[in-house]
Every structure is written in C-alpha cells, then in structure tokens.
RODREN-551419 format. One record per atom (N, C-alpha, C): residue in three letters; x, y, z. Coordinates in pm, whole numbers, plus 50000, padded with zeros to 5 digits. Last residue first. Example, Ala and Ser with C-alpha at 12.3 -4.5 7.8 and 13.67 -1.06 7.14 Angstrom:
BEGIN
SER512854977550708
SER513674989450714
SER512905000350787
ALA513194943150780
ALA512304955050780
ALA513204967050780
! end
This chain:
BEGIN
UNK520814738551571
UNK521124735451711
UNK520034740351804
UNK520404746451317
UNK519724734151357
UNK520054730051501
UNK521924769751306
UNK520494770251275
UNK519764757951327
UNK524544761751362
UNK523834770751454
UNK522334770151431
UNK525184744751145
UNK525274739951283
UNK524464748451379
UNK524804762250929
UNK524024749850938
UNK524024744651081
UNK526714781850990
UNK525284785250984
UNK524434772750999
UNK529154768450971
UNK528734773851101
UNK527244776751101
UNK529164762850696
UNK529204751950793
UNK528704756750930
UNK529144788850587
UNK528084779350554
UNK528014768050656
UNK531554800050682
UNK530264805150728
UNK529164794950704
UNK533484784650550
UNK533494785550697
UNK532144790050748
UNK532914790150281
UNK532704776650335
UNK532644776550487
UNK531164819350199
UNK532384814050261
UNK532094799950313
UNK528954831650107
UNK529454820350029
UNK530804815350080
UNK528354853850264
UNK527584841550285
UNK528114829450207
UNK530244873850184
UNK530014870350324
UNK529414856450338
UNK530214875949912
UNK531494872749975
UNK531314868950121
UNK527464882149871
UNK528054869949815
UNK529324866149890
UNK527134906950007
UNK526334895150042
UNK527004882249996
UNK529064922949873
UNK529084921350018
UNK528344908650060
UNK528254922249607
UNK529554916549644
UNK529604913749793
UNK525884936649629
UNK525844922649589
UNK527144915549628
UNK526994961449698
UNK526054954849790
UNK525984939949758
UNK528464966549469
UNK529174964649595
UNK528274958049700
UNK526414970049284
UNK527384959249264
UNK528124956149394
UNK525184992949388
UNK524434980349380
UNK525384968349365
UNK527305010649347
UNK526815008149482
UNK526014995149488
UNK527505011049072
UNK528635006049150
UNK528195002549293
UNK525065023049013
UNK525295009148973
UNK526475003149049
UNK525425049249120
UNK524375040349172
UNK524615025649136
UNK528995055649166
UNK527765056149086
UNK526715046949149
UNK530805073449406
UNK530345060249361
UNK529065061849280
UNK531345099249487
UNK532475090249464
UNK532095076849402
UNK528985112849528
UNK529995119149442
UNK531175109849409
UNK525945097249480
UNK527125097849565
UNK528285102749480
UNK522705106549433
UNK523995106149366
UNK525115107449469
UNK520195085549574
UNK520925098149573
UNK522245096049499
UNK519115061049595
UNK518175071949568
UNK518865085449560
UNK519545026849544
UNK520215039849548
UNK519235050949511
UNK517725004249745
UNK517795010949616
UNK518555024049629
UNK517484995549999
UNK518084986049905
UNK518314992349768
UNK516105013550149
UNK517425009350199
UNK518084998650113
UNK513905024350031
UNK513735011550099
UNK515025005850157
UNK512575044049862
UNK513395047549978
UNK513355035650075
UNK510735036849681
UNK512105032649653
UNK513085036849762
UNK508455048949762
UNK508525034349779
UNK509935029049752
UNK508675075149684
UNK509025071849822
UNK509105056749845
UNK510095086449400
UNK509115076649444
UNK509505071749583
UNK512185100949317
UNK511125108449384
UNK510015099249434
UNK515715098249285
UNK514415091649293
UNK513425100649366
UNK517985111649310
UNK517725106549175
UNK516405098849171
UNK519025140749488
UNK518185128849479
UNK517975124649334
UNK520465162949548
UNK521135152749466
UNK520315140049453
UNK519245178949724
UNK519405184349589
UNK520075174349494
UNK519365164349960
UNK518065166249895
UNK518165171849753
UNK521585159550120
UNK521505152949990
UNK520255156049909
UNK521355173250358
UNK522625174050286
UNK522495169050143
UNK518845165550440
UNK519095179650410
UNK520365181350328
UNK519365138250488
UNK518435142350381
UNK518685156850342
UNK521075139850705
UNK521545133350582
UNK520665137150464
UNK519475150050899
UNK520525158750845
UNK521085152950715
UNK516015140550843
UNK517375138050892
UNK518345148150832
UNK513725147250711
UNK513825150850851
UNK515205148750910
UNK513605119350491
UNK513195133050523
UNK513215135650673
UNK516495098450470
UNK515085099750504
UNK514755114250539
UNK518675086250248
UNK518425098650322
UNK516925100550347
UNK520065055450276
UNK518845061750226
UNK518565074350307
UNK522665033650193
UNK522265045750266
UNK521085052650198
UNK521805000050167
UNK522285011850096
UNK521775024150169
UNK522874973150384
UNK521884982550332
UNK522574993550253
UNK523434940550468
UNK524054952150404
UNK522974960750339
UNK523764920150745
UNK522804926250653
UNK523414939150599
UNK524774889450865
UNK525224902850826
UNK524244908150722
UNK524484866551134
UNK523884872451014
UNK524534885950990
UNK526484860051318
UNK525594849551268
UNK524914853951138
UNK529654876351234
UNK528404874951308
UNK527514864251244
UNK532454883751182
UNK531894870251168
UNK530654868051254
UNK534524901851173
UNK533654901951290
UNK532844888951297
UNK535584895350922
UNK536424893951042
UNK535554893351168
UNK533484902450760
UNK533894888450763
UNK534804885550883
UNK533404929750803
UNK532234921750838
UNK532604906950848
UNK535844937750695
UNK535624938750840
UNK534454929950883
UNK535344934950424
UNK536354926350487
UNK536174926250639
UNK533404955250399
UNK533074941350365
UNK534064931750430
UNK534924977750467
UNK533814973650553
UNK533414959150526
UNK536634978650246
UNK537194977150380
UNK536124972250478
UNK534814983950046
UNK535534971150045
UNK536164968150181
UNK534155009950128
UNK533134999350130
UNK533794985550129
UNK536545023350085
UNK536025022350222
UNK534945011650233
UNK536825020349803
UNK537825014849893
UNK537275013350035
UNK534705034349698
UNK534765019949673
UNK535725013349772
UNK533705057249961
UNK534385053849836
UNK534325038749816
UNK531755081950134
UNK532095067950104
UNK532775066649968
UNK530805106350209
UNK532245105050186
UNK532695091050148
UNK528065093450381
UNK528755105650338
UNK530265103450328
UNK527495058850280
UNK527375070250370
UNK528225081950319
UNK527515034950138
UNK527215047350067
UNK526975059250157
UNK526025009950337
UNK526965013150230
UNK526545026050161
UNK525804998650656
UNK525215008450564
UNK526285012450463
UNK525054968350829
UNK526044977150767
UNK525334986250668
UNK524314950051119
UNK523804958251010
UNK524904967550961
UNK524524917151244
UNK525174930151225
UNK524594937151103
UNK523314896351490
UNK523064901151355
UNK523664915051342
UNK524354870351697
UNK524474884551667
UNK524214886951518
UNK522834847651914
UNK523244850251776
UNK523254865251749
UNK523934832852202
UNK523174844252151
UNK523714847652012
UNK525514814352318
UNK524394809352239
UNK523454820352195
UNK527934820552436
UNK526774818052521
UNK525654810952446
UNK529474824952208
UNK529864814252301
UNK528704810452392
UNK528214847452106
UNK528134834852031
UNK528504822952120
UNK529014865852304
UNK527584862952281
UNK527424849652209
UNK531774865952266
UNK531214861452394
UNK529744857752379
UNK532014875852004
UNK532514862452037
UNK531914857152167
UNK530874901552037
UNK530324891951940
UNK530744877751977
UNK532574913052228
UNK531164911052260
UNK530514900952165
UNK535044913052088
UNK534924906452217
UNK533464903352250
UNK534494928951865
UNK534844914851847
UNK534654907051977
UNK534024953951990
UNK533014947551906
UNK533264932551894
UNK536474958652115
UNK535254957452196
UNK534174950352117
UNK538094961151889
UNK538354950551985
UNK537164947952075
UNK537054984351767
UNK536904971251703
UNK537144959551798
UNK535255007951959
UNK536545001351939
UNK536344987551876
UNK533005028751800
UNK533145017351891
UNK534455010351858
UNK531955062851769
UNK532835051751735
UNK532835041051843
UNK528865076351681
UNK529825074151789
UNK530635061651759
UNK528365093951390
UNK528185080751451
UNK529265078751557
UNK528285116251225
UNK528105117751370
UNK527775104551439
UNK529065112350970
UNK527625111650996
UNK527315111651145
UNK531835113750971
UNK531095122350877
UNK529605122950908
UNK532575092951140
UNK532625106751189
UNK531855116351101
UNK532325071750962
UNK531445072451079
UNK531415086551137
UNK534405078450787
UNK533035077650737
UNK532045078750852
UNK536595076350962
UNK536285089150898
UNK534845089350848
UNK536615049251032
UNK536355059351135
UNK535995072851075
UNK535115022650874
UNK536005034050852
UNK535665045350950
UNK533295003250883
UNK534515000750961
UNK535465012550953
UNK529795010350932
UNK531035010950852
UNK532205007750943
UNK527464996451070
UNK527395006550964
UNK528635006550876
UNK526644982751294
UNK528074985251276
UNK528254996751177
UNK524064976651512
UNK524484984851400
UNK525994986751401
UNK522714944651599
UNK523584956151628
UNK523934963651501
UNK520494922751755
UNK520804930151632
UNK521614942551668
UNK520624892151910
UNK520824906451931
UNK521244912651798
UNK518924863652026
UNK519344871451910
UNK519524885951952
UNK518114852252259
UNK518854843652168
UNK519364851052045
UNK517094855052590
UNK517594862252473
UNK518434852952387
UNK516304842552824
UNK515754837752698
UNK516194845252575
UNK517524848553059
UNK516144853153043
UNK515524848852911
UNK520084839653017
UNK519274832453115
UNK517794835953100
UNK520884859852837
UNK520764845952793
UNK519884837852888
UNK520864882753002
UNK520004881952883
UNK519794867352843
UNK522884876053183
UNK521504877553230
UNK520534876453114
UNK525104875853008
UNK524784864053089
UNK523324864353134
UNK525044902252916
UNK524794891252822
UNK524444878352896
UNK525764915453151
UNK524444917753092
UNK524084906552995
UNK528394905653184
UNK527384903453288
UNK525974905053232
UNK529664915352951
UNK529514900952973
UNK528444897853077
UNK527774942252800
UNK528944936952869
UNK528664922252902
UNK526694967752570
UNK526634954252626
UNK527884951652708
UNK527014989752427
UNK525974990452530
UNK525724976552589
UNK528704985052224
UNK529294991352342
UNK528254993952451
UNK526974974652033
UNK527874965452101
UNK528544971752223
UNK523584985952059
UNK524954987952014
UNK525864978552093
UNK520494968951970
UNK521294977752053
UNK522634980451985
UNK517534949751987
UNK518424957751904
UNK519194967451994
UNK516624915152060
UNK516604929652084
UNK517584936451989
UNK514564885952112
UNK515644893152045
UNK515544907852081
UNK513704855752296
UNK513524869252246
UNK514794874952184
UNK511564830452417
UNK512844833652355
UNK512684847152288
UNK509974823752733
UNK509984829052597
UNK511424830152548
UNK508514818152998
UNK509294809252913
UNK509194813552766
UNK508784835053272
UNK508144836953141
UNK508974829453037
UNK509304836053548
UNK509334823253475
UNK508574824053343
UNK509674858353688
UNK508284854853661
UNK508154842053577
UNK512464859653689
UNK511734858053816
UNK510294853453794
UNK513034864053414
UNK513504852053483
UNK512654849253607
UNK511854888653372
UNK511444877453287
UNK511844864253353
UNK513324903453556
UNK511894901353580
UNK511354889853495
UNK515814903653429
UNK515674897053560
UNK514214894353594
UNK515214919053203
UNK515624905053188
UNK515444897453319
UNK514664943553328
UNK513634937053247
UNK513954922153233
UNK517154948453447
UNK515974946753532
UNK514844939853455
UNK518764952053222
UNK519004940553308
UNK517804937853398
UNK517684975853127
UNK517614963853043
UNK517834951253127
UNK518384992953339
UNK516974990353309
UNK516824977553227
UNK521194992153319
UNK520524988453444
UNK519074984753418
UNK521745002053062
UNK522044988153095
UNK521304983453219
UNK520275019652841
UNK520315020152987
UNK520505005753035
UNK520525007452598
UNK521155020552617
UNK521265023752764
UNK519444983252522
UNK520314983552640
UNK521084996552653
UNK517894990552296
UNK517274984052411
UNK518134984852537
UNK517565010952077
UNK518705009652169
UNK518215003452299
UNK515255009851925
UNK516515011951855
UNK517735009251944
UNK512994983552016
UNK513654996052053
UNK514944997751972
UNK511744959751986
UNK512014967351863
UNK512644980951892
UNK512234929552107
UNK512244943252157
UNK512684952052040
UNK510434902251995
UNK511494911651958
UNK511264924852028
UNK509724868252081
UNK509474882552096
UNK510694890552051
UNK507884837652114
UNK508994845052058
UNK508704859852058
UNK505594829252236
UNK506804821752265
UNK508054828552210
UNK502324836952351
UNK503564841452287
UNK504754832952333
UNK499604832052392
UNK500564821152409
UNK501894824352341
UNK497914853252395
UNK498274847952264
UNK499254836152270
UNK497384858852667
UNK496324859952567
UNK496644852752438
UNK499794853352809
UNK498514848052856
UNK497444848052746
UNK501774866452660
UNK501914852152691
UNK500564846152727
UNK500804892452655
UNK500984885152529
UNK501124870052552
UNK500824898452931
UNK499574899352854
UNK499674891252725
UNK503544896752986
UNK502614887353050
UNK501284886752975
UNK504404918852834
UNK504894905352803
UNK503954894852862
UNK503104939552968
UNK502744936552829
UNK503214922552789
UNK504384938153218
UNK502934936353209
UNK502494932953068
UNK506954945053150
UNK506694931253193
UNK505204928153187
UNK506414972253100
UNK506944963552994
UNK506664948853028
UNK505604981253352
UNK504694982153239
UNK505124972853125
UNK507914977053506
UNK506654970453543
UNK505684970253426
UNK509724994353384
UNK509964979953379
UNK508674972353408
UNK508165020853197
UNK508645014953322
UNK508844999953304
UNK509495032352885
UNK508385027352964
UNK508965021353092
UNK511515060752804
UNK511385046852846
UNK510005044252906
UNK512635081152537
UNK511685078852646
UNK511595063952675
UNK514385105452366
UNK514495092052422
UNK513585090652543
UNK512115123552152
UNK513245123052244
UNK513265109052304
UNK511065116051818
UNK510885114951963
UNK512205117152036
UNK511705121251547
UNK510335122551595
UNK510205123051747
UNK514475118551506
UNK513735129551443
UNK512405131951512
UNK515835096451596
UNK515835108351682
UNK514965119751629
UNK515265077851374
UNK514715076051509
UNK514735088651595
UNK516495080551125
UNK515245087851149
UNK514735086951292
UNK519945085851060
UNK518935077851130
UNK517675085851159
UNK522075099850968
UNK521305092150868
UNK520085085450928
UNK523375110851187
UNK522725119851091
UNK521875112650987
UNK522825100751517
UNK523465097551389
UNK522685104451278
UNK522535107351798
UNK521985115451689
UNK522775113251560
UNK521415088452088
UNK522415093051992
UNK521745100951880
UNK519285079552227
UNK520125089452294
UNK521185095052200
UNK516135077052059
UNK517495072252080
UNK518325083352144
UNK512635066152053
UNK513745075152028
UNK515085068852058
UNK511125047352319
UNK511055054552191
UNK512275063552178
UNK510705013952455
UNK511165027852461
UNK510995034152323
UNK509654989652404
UNK509744993552545
UNK510265007652564
UNK507704974052192
UNK508484986452194
UNK508524991452338
UNK507654941352060
UNK507344950252172
UNK508244962552161
UNK506254916851834
UNK507194927551866
UNK506714935651986
UNK505804880851857
UNK505284894451860
UNK506414904551885
UNK504904847451762
UNK505934857751775
UNK505304871651771
UNK503964814551873
UNK503644827751818
UNK504704838151855
UNK507344805251780
UNK506054811351747
UNK505024806551848
UNK510874805251737
UNK509714803751824
UNK508494811551774
UNK513174809951592
UNK512204800351537
UNK510894799851615
UNK515184834651482
UNK514404830751598
UNK513234822251549
UNK516444836751233
UNK517254838251355
UNK516524834151482
UNK515204836550988
UNK515694823751040
UNK516354824651177
UNK512044843551153
UNK512974834151091
UNK513984841551004
UNK510114854851303
UNK511404861651297
UNK512474852051246
UNK506614860451227
UNK507764851951261
UNK509034860351250
UNK503074860151201
UNK504284867151242
UNK505394857151272
UNK500734847251156
UNK501724846351049
UNK503044852951088
UNK499124853551363
UNK499574839651357
UNK500634837551248
UNK498304879551320
UNK499454877351407
UNK499964862951405
UNK496984897651129
UNK497214883251105
UNK498414878351188
UNK495124919651350
UNK496234916951259
UNK496384901851239
UNK493294922551545
UNK492934928351416
UNK494034926351311
UNK494454912451774
UNK493384904551710
UNK493044909651570
UNK496194927851910
UNK496714921051792
UNK495654912851719
UNK496064956552056
UNK495104945852030
UNK495514939051899
UNK498694968252274
UNK498094966352140
UNK497124954652135
UNK497894983652588
UNK498624973452514
UNK497934970952379
UNK497585019452610
UNK497065005952630
UNK497904996152548
UNK499715043752759
UNK499205037352639
UNK498705023152670
UNK500935052352986
UNK499505055152975
UNK498885048452851
UNK503615048652966
UNK502865038453041
UNK501355040453030
UNK504535071552848
UNK504325059852762
UNK503555048852833
UNK503825103052888
UNK503835091152973
UNK503515078852888
UNK503815121752682
UNK504765123452792
UNK504895110852878
UNK503835118052339
UNK503145114152462
UNK504145114452576
UNK504275144752099
UNK504755133052175
UNK503925130652300
UNK502495152851820
UNK502675156651960
UNK503085144452041
UNK503415161151514
UNK503245149051594
UNK503535152651738
UNK502595176751209
UNK502825177851353
UNK502545164451422
UNK504165181450920
UNK503225172050980
UNK503515171651129
UNK504495211250732
UNK504925202850842
UNK503805193650889
UNK504065211850369
UNK504195217650502
UNK504665207650605
UNK502245186550190
UNK502925199550195
UNK503005204350340
UNK502855151050210
UNK502015162850231
UNK502845175550235
UNK504245131749950
UNK504495137650081
UNK503615149950097
UNK502545104849790
UNK503015118649790
UNK503225123549932
UNK501355080149785
UNK502725081149737
UNK503285095149736
UNK498905081849906
UNK498945080649760
UNK500345082449703
UNK499595079750176
UNK499185092750122
UNK499305092949970
UNK501485051250106
UNK501075060750209
UNK500765074150144
UNK500415022849935
UNK501165035249930
UNK500615044850034
UNK500844988150000
UNK500005000050000
UNK500885012450000
! end
C-alpha cells in the first residue's frame, strides 16, 4: 500500500509526543494476522510478537530517522513486563522482539527487564536491538538466562572517517569482536547491520567494511544502501542530489541519491559483492548449518 497516495504532504506534519508511555494501552493484535508473524531464520519460536519498550534514541546519527520524531523515552519495567505477560497469557507468545533502537542504552533498566522475565518464569525466547558498546559480559549472561537468543547491532562502517562524517559514535573494534565472540559462546546470535554509501564513502572504504564484516563474523550480516530519510541531516545534505522521487524506493536497498564518489550501479554491485562474499564462505556455511539446527 502507498502512504498518502505516494506523495508527501505539503508543510509540516505535527506529531505531539506522549509524555507518559505507560498511559498507552497494550496493542490489540486480534485485528492483525498475528499467527503469520515470525522472525525466521534467527528466531524460530512462534507465536511471535514485537514490543516497543522505549522510543527515540540517545544518539543523533545523521542518517537515522529515530531521533527525528521522539526524544528518548522509556516505559517502566513494570509496564513492559505487564505487556509481556499479557501477550503470553492471551496469545501464548513464545517468541518476541524488543524493537527499541537501543534496548540496552540504559544497561541497568535492560538488566531489570531481563531479571523480571527470569523471576516470573516467562518461558519465551527473544531478540533485541542495541549497540555493542551498550553490552557487557554480565548483561549478556543475564539476557541469555532470560531467553535472549538474538541481538541486532548496527556497525554501519569500519571506517572511522566515514562514521565521523555522519556523527556516529565510534566503537573500538576490539570491543566489538569481544562482545560478538562472547555472545556466540553463550548461544546468543548476533546480527550486524552495515550501511553502504554514507557521506564521503568510496569503493575502497566499502571494500574495507566488507572485509571487516567477515572478520567480525556474526551469525547474520545485513548490508543496506544509505537512504536519506526526510527530517534527517543526511536528507538535508542530499536533497538536491536525489535521483528518485518515488518514496517506495526509499527502501534501503535502492540507490536514491547521487554519491559523488560512487555511481548508483557501483553501489548496487558492491552490495551484491558484500552479500556473496560474506555468505558464500565455506566457513560461514558450515557454522550457519550447525547454529540454525542447534
């Protein structure tokens, strides 16, 4: 379906933030085909549901739309656990994704949620999204005991200059590798997200990121093409260089802007190269089969 007939409304679209997220009622999933929801191949448990325990993000990466609409807000631990219990009791939920952009941005709160899942004996398997520098071994231990089996993390690029160009806080490569290896040792599968074509990107920096992804060696690697979303600083910087006006093509897989160092076709070729070189490694294929069926 196309939103607003595929056209962006003129002027500003006002969105008044809710000051108390706990005041929102829990979603009624009866009106959705929730029995079809799944998070394969990384999480096999069904019925599966998403949960949003916070809004916004404490960081301000210039390509990311999350900080545009909301300041960082948390729901209370009690309220979050209440929704999990509601989903387990009403829908027999067995798999869950915390869809927060930065679930463990507040490590203490994230640990409290996990501890409550353990204390209440909520027998679910779940996933979350965060940054690798917002994790530590103690937190990962608690997450695993609480049923966490998948963590999605943003790496974006391995080039410090490219990350600096878009105000992305740097993470030490050694820290990233340590957390990935420890999580995998526990049995938590790490999915890494990479963005190709960020400000100042070249063929050389993308190739460097592709090699880095193989060194980090996560359970899943996903390679996206940078997409300047309206409202972001990245969009303001690139709005005069857009090559697409169809909002449906702003899908993170299609080049929509002219990159001064890389043509759109080169970017597509590099994305294909990234996927092929990552997943067609004999080492990866063997590990994937073992992990998936374990």
